[in-house]
VEXFIBA-680963 format. One record per residue: residue number from 0; residue in one letter; z, y, x of N, C-alpha, C, O in turn. Coordinates in steps of 0.001 Angstrom, whole numbers, plus 500000, padded with zeros to 6 digits. Example, Ala and Ser with C-alpha at 12.3 -4.5 7.8 and 13.67 -1.06 7.14 Angstrom:
BEGIN
<rec num="0" residu="A" n_up="507800" n_north="494310" n_east="513190" ca_up="507800" ca_north="495500" ca_east="512300" c_up="507800" c_north="496700" c_east="513200" o_up="508465" o_north="496681" o_east="514236"/>
<rec num="1" residu="S" n_up="507080" n_north="497750" n_east="512850" ca_up="507140" ca_north="498940" ca_east="513670" c_up="507870" c_north="500030" c_east="512900" o_up="508039" o_north="501138" o_east="513409"/>
//
This chain:
BEGIN
<rec num="0" residu="M" n_up="608752" n_north="165338" n_east="041113" ca_up="609547" ca_north="165961" ca_east="040050" c_up="609837" c_north="167415" c_east="040418" o_up="610226" o_north="167698" o_east="041552"/>
<rec num="1" residu="A" n_up="609659" n_north="168297" n_east="039518" ca_up="609844" ca_north="169852" ca_east="039680" c_up="611393" c_north="169938" c_east="040079" o_up="612230" o_north="169169" o_east="039606"/>
<rec num="2" residu="D" n_up="611677" n_north="170915" n_east="040965" ca_up="612990" ca_north="171207" ca_east="041254" c_up="613517" c_north="172064" c_east="040217" o_up="612962" o_north="173137" o_east="039976"/>
<rec num="3" residu="S" n_up="614532" n_north="171686" n_east="039589" ca_up="615095" ca_north="172524" ca_east="038355" c_up="616535" c_north="173079" c_east="038725" o_up="617321" o_north="173355" o_east="037818"/>
<rec num="4" residu="S" n_up="616871" n_north="173239" n_east="040026" ca_up="618173" ca_north="173687" ca_east="040406" c_up="618306" c_north="175133" c_east="039903" o_up="619440" o_north="175579" o_east="039729"/>
<rec num="5" residu="F" n_up="617314" n_north="175837" n_east="039677" ca_up="617370" ca_north="177220" ca_east="039065" c_up="618162" c_north="177218" c_east="037830" o_up="618863" o_north="178188" o_east="037542"/>
<rec num="6" residu="S" n_up="618078" n_north="176096" n_east="037030" ca_up="618690" ca_north="175991" ca_east="035815" c_up="620240" c_north="176111" c_east="035930" o_up="620916" o_north="176415" o_east="034948"/>
<rec num="7" residu="N" n_up="620775" n_north="175870" n_east="037126" ca_up="622135" ca_north="176018" ca_east="037212" c_up="622550" c_north="177372" c_east="037666" o_up="623742" o_north="177607" o_east="037862"/>
<rec num="8" residu="N" n_up="621647" n_north="178260" n_east="037843" ca_up="622009" ca_north="179649" ca_east="038166" c_up="622613" c_north="180394" c_east="037027" o_up="622041" o_north="180324" o_east="035938"/>
<rec num="9" residu="P" n_up="623723" n_north="181113" n_east="037150" ca_up="624384" ca_north="181716" ca_east="036041" c_up="623329" c_north="182749" c_east="035374" o_up="623359" o_north="182913" o_east="034155"/>
<rec num="10" residu="K" n_up="622480" n_north="183382" n_east="036111" ca_up="621367" ca_north="184193" ca_east="035503" c_up="620590" c_north="183586" c_east="034466" o_up="620112" o_north="184232" o_east="033533"/>
<rec num="11" residu="M" n_up="620459" n_north="182338" n_east="034620" ca_up="619560" ca_north="181501" ca_east="033696" c_up="620264" c_north="180952" c_east="032402" o_up="619640" o_north="180365" o_east="031518"/>
<rec num="12" residu="K" n_up="621621" n_north="181193" n_east="032364" ca_up="622398" ca_north="180512" ca_east="031299" c_up="621962" c_north="180846" c_east="029846" o_up="622102" o_north="180006" o_east="028957"/>
<rec num="13" residu="N" n_up="621453" n_north="182027" n_east="029615" ca_up="621196" ca_north="182306" ca_east="028249" c_up="619563" c_north="182500" c_east="028073" o_up="619111" o_north="183199" o_east="027165"/>
<rec num="14" residu="V" n_up="618782" n_north="181866" n_east="028958" ca_up="617473" ca_north="182097" ca_east="028896" c_up="616888" c_north="181398" c_east="027573" o_up="617275" o_north="180286" o_east="027213"/>
<rec num="15" residu="D" n_up="615983" n_north="182099" n_east="026923" ca_up="615322" ca_north="181507" ca_east="025644" c_up="614617" c_north="180296" c_east="026087" o_up="613891" o_north="180249" o_east="027080"/>
<rec num="16" residu="P" n_up="614892" n_north="179250" n_east="025237" ca_up="614232" ca_north="177911" ca_east="025599" c_up="612759" c_north="177916" c_east="025683" o_up="612209" o_north="177072" o_east="026392"/>
<rec num="17" residu="R" n_up="612065" n_north="178786" n_east="025028" ca_up="610666" ca_north="178839" ca_east="025190" c_up="610213" c_north="179482" c_east="026602" o_up="609186" o_north="179122" o_east="027178"/>
<rec num="18" residu="K" n_up="611006" n_north="180379" n_east="027051" ca_up="610661" ca_north="180897" ca_east="028482" c_up="611113" c_north="179817" c_east="029445" o_up="610446" o_north="179649" o_east="030466"/>
<rec num="19" residu="L" n_up="612164" n_north="179082" n_east="029220" ca_up="612591" ca_north="178095" ca_east="030152" c_up="611522" c_north="176982" c_east="030383" o_up="611279" o_north="176437" o_east="031460"/>
<rec num="20" residu="A" n_up="610937" n_north="176745" n_east="029197" ca_up="609863" ca_north="175624" ca_east="029152" c_up="608627" c_north="176145" c_east="030028" o_up="608059" o_north="175428" o_east="030851"/>
<rec num="21" residu="I" n_up="608269" n_north="177495" n_east="029754" ca_up="607122" ca_north="178064" ca_east="030541" c_up="607478" c_north="178084" c_east="032021" o_up="606639" o_north="177703" o_east="032838"/>
<rec num="22" residu="L" n_up="608660" n_north="178501" n_east="032405" ca_up="609285" ca_north="178557" ca_east="033772" c_up="609146" c_north="177159" c_east="034380" o_up="608626" o_north="177027" o_east="035487"/>
<rec num="23" residu="M" n_up="609558" n_north="176211" n_east="033744" ca_up="609646" ca_north="174754" ca_east="034317" c_up="608209" c_north="174293" c_east="034562" o_up="607877" o_north="173683" o_east="035579"/>
<rec num="24" residu="E" n_up="607350" n_north="174632" n_east="033540" ca_up="606030" ca_north="174169" ca_east="033677" c_up="605297" c_north="174770" c_east="034791" o_up="604485" o_north="174127" o_east="035458"/>
<rec num="25" residu="L" n_up="605630" n_north="176218" n_east="035032" ca_up="605027" ca_north="176822" ca_east="036112" c_up="605498" c_north="176212" c_east="037474" o_up="604673" o_north="175946" o_east="038348"/>
<rec num="26" residu="I" n_up="606689" n_north="176018" n_east="037622" ca_up="607295" ca_north="175578" ca_east="038799" c_up="606726" c_north="174281" c_east="039112" o_up="606408" o_north="174047" o_east="040278"/>
<rec num="27" residu="K" n_up="606545" n_north="173334" n_east="038124" ca_up="605963" ca_north="171962" ca_east="038371" c_up="604541" c_north="172120" c_east="038747" o_up="604137" o_north="171469" o_east="039711"/>
<rec num="28" residu="E" n_up="603731" n_north="172898" n_east="038111" ca_up="602338" ca_north="173203" ca_east="038516" c_up="602108" c_north="173777" c_east="039828" o_up="601061" o_north="173562" o_east="040438"/>
<rec num="29" residu="A" n_up="603087" n_north="174532" n_east="040307" ca_up="602923" ca_north="175395" ca_east="041479" c_up="603246" c_north="174442" c_east="042724" o_up="602742" o_north="174678" o_east="043822"/>
<rec num="30" residu="Q" n_up="604062" n_north="173412" n_east="042525" ca_up="604415" ca_north="172625" ca_east="043718" c_up="603265" c_north="172295" c_east="044621" o_up="602290" o_north="171707" o_east="044154"/>
<rec num="31" residu="G" n_up="603317" n_north="172640" n_east="045900" ca_up="602278" ca_north="172258" ca_east="046854" c_up="601066" c_north="173099" c_east="046864" o_up="600128" o_north="172848" o_east="047621"/>
<rec num="32" residu="K" n_up="601063" n_north="174138" n_east="046001" ca_up="599872" ca_north="174892" ca_east="045851" c_up="599839" c_north="175960" c_east="046971" o_up="600900" o_north="176315" o_east="047484"/>
<rec num="33" residu="S" n_up="598807" n_north="176416" n_east="047318" ca_up="598480" ca_north="177594" ca_east="048227" c_up="598888" c_north="178905" c_east="047429" o_up="599059" o_north="178896" o_east="046210"/>
<rec num="34" residu="I" n_up="599012" n_north="179893" n_east="048125" ca_up="599286" ca_north="181221" ca_east="047525" c_up="598043" c_north="181496" c_east="046631" o_up="598230" o_north="181911" o_east="045488"/>
<rec num="35" residu="D" n_up="596816" n_north="181289" n_east="047084" ca_up="595657" ca_north="181615" ca_east="046234" c_up="595635" c_north="180860" c_east="044870" o_up="595118" o_north="181349" o_east="043865"/>
<rec num="36" residu="K" n_up="596180" n_north="179742" n_east="044899" ca_up="596295" ca_north="178962" ca_east="043658" c_up="597434" c_north="179406" c_east="042857" o_up="597377" o_north="179158" o_east="041652"/>
<rec num="37" residu="L" n_up="598481" n_north="180031" n_east="043321" ca_up="599627" ca_north="180355" ca_east="042618" c_up="599464" c_north="181641" c_east="041657" o_up="600051" o_north="181794" o_east="040585"/>
<rec num="38" residu="I" n_up="598579" n_north="182508" n_east="042234" ca_up="598323" ca_north="183667" ca_east="041465" c_up="597699" c_north="183361" c_east="039927" o_up="598122" o_north="183968" o_east="038944"/>
<rec num="39" residu="P" n_up="596745" n_north="182443" n_east="039854" ca_up="596224" ca_north="182111" ca_east="038635" c_up="597273" c_north="181504" c_east="037722" o_up="597294" o_north="181771" o_east="036521"/>
<rec num="40" residu="L" n_up="598154" n_north="180677" n_east="038306" ca_up="599200" ca_north="180028" ca_east="037533" c_up="600221" c_north="181156" c_east="036965" o_up="600645" o_north="181113" o_east="035810"/>
<rec num="41" residu="L" n_up="600533" n_north="182057" n_east="037789" ca_up="601362" ca_north="183128" ca_east="037413" c_up="600806" c_north="183977" c_east="036159" o_up="601488" o_north="184326" o_east="035196"/>
<rec num="42" residu="I" n_up="599430" n_north="184244" n_east="036358" ca_up="598692" ca_north="184930" ca_east="035270" c_up="598816" c_north="184169" c_east="033958" o_up="599117" o_north="184695" o_east="032886"/>
<rec num="43" residu="S" n_up="598565" n_north="182929" n_east="034142" ca_up="598575" ca_north="182031" ca_east="032922" c_up="599877" c_north="181913" c_east="032311" o_up="599979" o_north="181949" o_east="031085"/>
<rec num="44" residu="A" n_up="600931" n_north="181769" n_east="033101" ca_up="602236" ca_north="181808" ca_east="032537" c_up="602593" c_north="183131" c_east="031760" o_up="603174" o_north="183140" o_east="030675"/>
<rec num="45" residu="N" n_up="602198" n_north="184185" n_east="032409" ca_up="602444" ca_north="185540" ca_east="031777" c_up="601620" c_north="185800" c_east="030428" o_up="601992" o_north="186576" o_east="029547"/>
<rec num="46" residu="K" n_up="600466" n_north="185049" n_east="030397" ca_up="599718" ca_north="185188" ca_east="029182" c_up="600443" c_north="184351" c_east="028094" o_up="600530" o_north="184787" o_east="026946"/>
<rec num="47" residu="K" n_up="601000" n_north="183067" n_east="028477" ca_up="601661" ca_north="182256" ca_east="027524" c_up="602907" c_north="183077" c_east="026956" o_up="603189" o_north="183062" o_east="025757"/>
<rec num="48" residu="L" n_up="603571" n_north="183734" n_east="027830" ca_up="604790" ca_north="184512" ca_east="027462" c_up="604340" c_north="185629" c_east="026461" o_up="604921" o_north="185815" o_east="025391"/>
<rec num="49" residu="Q" n_up="603333" n_north="186313" n_east="026858" ca_up="602899" ca_north="187355" ca_east="025878" c_up="602423" c_north="186928" c_east="024554" o_up="602624" o_north="187598" o_east="023541"/>
<rec num="50" residu="S" n_up="601783" n_north="185796" n_east="024569" ca_up="601267" ca_north="185126" ca_east="023378" c_up="602435" c_north="184813" c_east="022277" o_up="602238" o_north="184680" o_east="021069"/>
<rec num="51" residu="Q" n_up="603758" n_north="184718" n_east="022984" ca_up="604950" ca_north="184520" ca_east="022219" c_up="605884" c_north="185767" c_east="022149" o_up="607076" o_north="185661" o_east="021864"/>
<rec num="52" residu="N" n_up="605300" n_north="186904" n_east="022413" ca_up="606055" ca_north="188183" ca_east="022598" c_up="607239" c_north="187949" c_east="023463" o_up="608338" o_north="188372" o_east="023102"/>
<rec num="53" residu="L" n_up="607097" n_north="187322" n_east="024552" ca_up="608212" ca_north="187209" ca_east="025520" c_up="607790" c_north="187772" c_east="026753" o_up="606620" o_north="188067" o_east="026999"/>
<rec num="54" residu="S" n_up="608807" n_north="187928" n_east="027572" ca_up="608554" ca_north="188365" ca_east="029106" c_up="609633" c_north="187807" c_east="029893" o_up="610635" o_north="187420" o_east="029291"/>
<rec num="55" residu="F" n_up="609572" n_north="187705" n_east="031194" ca_up="610679" ca_north="187327" ca_east="032011" c_up="611429" c_north="188626" c_east="032387" o_up="610844" o_north="189681" o_east="032630"/>
<rec num="56" residu="T" n_up="612776" n_north="188465" n_east="032414" ca_up="613620" ca_north="189550" ca_east="032838" c_up="613435" c_north="189691" c_east="034279" o_up="612707" o_north="188900" o_east="034879"/>
<rec num="57" residu="K" n_up="614092" n_north="190719" n_east="034928" ca_up="614112" ca_north="190956" ca_east="036356" c_up="614733" c_north="189712" c_east="037094" o_up="614263" o_north="189268" o_east="038141"/>
<rec num="58" residu="D" n_up="615845" n_north="189187" n_east="036445" ca_up="616637" ca_north="188208" ca_east="037038" c_up="615794" c_north="186886" c_east="037062" o_up="615718" o_north="186181" o_east="038068"/>
<rec num="59" residu="E" n_up="615215" n_north="186626" n_east="035970" ca_up="614334" ca_north="185401" ca_east="035747" c_up="613135" c_north="185354" c_east="036724" o_up="612775" o_north="184307" o_east="037261"/>
<rec num="60" residu="T" n_up="612488" n_north="186654" n_east="036938" ca_up="611565" ca_north="186778" ca_east="037931" c_up="611897" c_north="186456" c_east="039389" o_up="611192" o_north="185805" o_east="040159"/>
<rec num="61" residu="E" n_up="613024" n_north="186989" n_east="039632" ca_up="613625" ca_north="186826" ca_east="040935" c_up="613870" c_north="185335" c_east="041179" o_up="613674" o_north="184877" o_east="042305"/>
<rec num="62" residu="I" n_up="614255" n_north="184622" n_east="040258" ca_up="614690" ca_north="183122" ca_east="040417" c_up="613325" c_north="182437" c_east="040516" o_up="613149" o_north="181517" o_east="041314"/>
<rec num="63" residu="L" n_up="612415" n_north="182859" n_east="039752" ca_up="611027" ca_north="182235" ca_east="039678" c_up="610441" c_north="182357" c_east="041180" o_up="610043" o_north="181365" o_east="041790"/>
<rec num="64" residu="I" n_up="610425" n_north="183517" n_east="041659" ca_up="609739" ca_north="183753" ca_east="042932" c_up="610722" c_north="183004" c_east="043964" o_up="610222" o_north="182276" o_east="044821"/>
<rec num="65" residu="E" n_up="611913" n_north="183151" n_east="043900" ca_up="612672" ca_north="182312" ca_east="044885" c_up="612251" c_north="180766" c_east="044928" o_up="612154" o_north="180175" o_east="046004"/>
<rec num="66" residu="M" n_up="612001" n_north="180132" n_east="043667" ca_up="611682" ca_north="178840" ca_east="043554" c_up="610286" c_north="178578" c_east="044074" o_up="610031" o_north="177536" o_east="044677"/>
<rec num="67" residu="L" n_up="609371" n_north="179524" n_east="043844" ca_up="607955" ca_north="179384" ca_east="044182" c_up="607718" c_north="179499" c_east="045732" o_up="606826" o_north="178886" o_east="046319"/>
<rec num="68" residu="T" n_up="608620" n_north="180356" n_east="046334" ca_up="608419" ca_north="180643" ca_east="047683" c_up="609273" c_north="179975" c_east="048771" o_up="609118" o_north="180194" o_east="049972"/>
<rec num="69" residu="K" n_up="610207" n_north="179124" n_east="048239" ca_up="611352" ca_north="178564" ca_east="048990" c_up="610804" c_north="177633" c_east="050107" o_up="611522" o_north="177390" o_east="051077"/>
<rec num="70" residu="N" n_up="609557" n_north="177104" n_east="050004" ca_up="609024" ca_north="176214" ca_east="051078" c_up="607933" c_north="176813" c_east="051833" o_up="607241" o_north="176147" o_east="052602"/>
<rec num="71" residu="M" n_up="607754" n_north="178155" n_east="051613" ca_up="606694" ca_north="178856" ca_east="052393" c_up="607269" c_north="179479" c_east="053659" o_up="608438" o_north="179851" o_east="053761"/>
<rec num="72" residu="S" n_up="606350" n_north="179558" n_east="054611" ca_up="606610" ca_north="180246" ca_east="055900" c_up="606887" c_north="181698" c_east="055695" o_up="606538" o_north="182239" o_east="054645"/>
<rec num="73" residu="P" n_up="607534" n_north="182398" n_east="056699" ca_up="607815" ca_north="183812" ca_east="056423" c_up="606542" c_north="184529" c_east="056238" o_up="606516" o_north="185490" o_east="055470"/>
<rec num="74" residu="K" n_up="605413" n_north="184128" n_east="056913" ca_up="604171" ca_north="184850" ca_east="056833" c_up="603529" c_north="184656" c_east="055423" o_up="602938" o_north="185568" o_east="054845"/>
<rec num="75" residu="E" n_up="603685" n_north="183406" n_east="054916" ca_up="603205" ca_north="183091" ca_east="053451" c_up="603975" c_north="183906" c_east="052493" o_up="603347" o_north="184502" o_east="051617"/>
<rec num="76" residu="K" n_up="605311" n_north="184009" n_east="052555" ca_up="606280" ca_north="184671" ca_east="051828" c_up="605738" c_north="186270" c_east="051878" o_up="605591" o_north="186880" o_east="050819"/>
<rec num="77" residu="A" n_up="605516" n_north="186764" n_east="052882" ca_up="605162" ca_north="188231" ca_east="053040" c_up="603820" c_north="188379" c_east="052276" o_up="603700" o_north="189318" o_east="051489"/>
<rec num="78" residu="R" n_up="602863" n_north="187550" n_east="052457" ca_up="601645" ca_north="187677" ca_east="051729" c_up="601799" c_north="187568" c_east="050182" o_up="601164" o_north="188297" o_east="049420"/>
<rec num="79" residu="F" n_up="602637" n_north="186664" n_east="049784" ca_up="602960" ca_north="186387" ca_east="048412" c_up="603563" c_north="187690" c_east="047744" o_up="603245" o_north="188093" o_east="046625"/>
<rec num="80" residu="E" n_up="604405" n_north="188243" n_east="048522" ca_up="605155" ca_north="189507" ca_east="048105" c_up="604147" c_north="190611" c_east="048048" o_up="604195" o_north="191409" o_east="047111"/>
<rec num="81" residu="M" n_up="603255" n_north="190714" n_east="048965" ca_up="602329" ca_north="191788" ca_east="048876" c_up="601379" c_north="191589" c_east="047744" o_up="601099" o_north="192587" o_east="047080"/>
<rec num="82" residu="L" n_up="600852" n_north="190466" n_east="047436" ca_up="600024" ca_north="190210" ca_east="046344" c_up="600905" c_north="190487" c_east="044965" o_up="600401" o_north="191103" o_east="044026"/>
<rec num="83" residu="R" n_up="602016" n_north="190074" n_east="044931" ca_up="602910" ca_north="190372" ca_east="043790" c_up="603069" c_north="191812" c_east="043542" o_up="603025" o_north="192256" o_east="042395"/>
<rec num="84" residu="K" n_up="603238" n_north="192505" n_east="044497" ca_up="603410" ca_north="194073" ca_east="044310" c_up="602084" c_north="194710" c_east="043880" o_up="602001" o_north="195705" o_east="043160"/>
<rec num="85" residu="L" n_up="601058" n_north="194028" n_east="044401" ca_up="599681" ca_north="194535" ca_east="043985" c_up="599435" c_north="194370" c_east="042491" o_up="598976" o_north="195271" o_east="041789"/>
<rec num="86" residu="M" n_up="599775" n_north="193144" n_east="042047" ca_up="599740" ca_north="192715" ca_east="040676" c_up="600480" c_north="193520" c_east="039703" o_up="599978" o_north="193815" o_east="038618"/>
<rec num="87" residu="T" n_up="601793" n_north="193929" n_east="040092" ca_up="602647" ca_north="194686" ca_east="039233" c_up="602360" c_north="196262" c_east="039166" o_up="602837" o_north="196955" o_east="038268"/>
<rec num="88" residu="N" n_up="601570" n_north="196761" n_east="040153" ca_up="601208" ca_north="198063" ca_east="040266" c_up="599905" c_north="198540" c_east="039648" o_up="599362" o_north="199601" o_east="039956"/>
<rec num="89" residu="R" n_up="599460" n_north="197702" n_east="038781" ca_up="598133" ca_north="197895" ca_east="038096" c_up="598125" c_north="199131" c_east="037382" o_up="597124" o_north="199473" o_east="036752"/>
//
């Protein structure tokens, strides 16, 4: 079962239910995946959001990244962060 402890975070209190559904789906699909497999999942989630004229806020993105990287080693987290920065600086 996907970890939904992020939903208890005050920053998530007023999240649009459509975004929350995409967020929960992404976290569920991402469990146990390598960094290389996470990137396509993130891109897919972003496309779903865009198709509904939605986007994650900075707070929502931070919580998502926290959830996706919480079981990663420091080396994996650093690699993920590097890839994320490359993706956002297009």
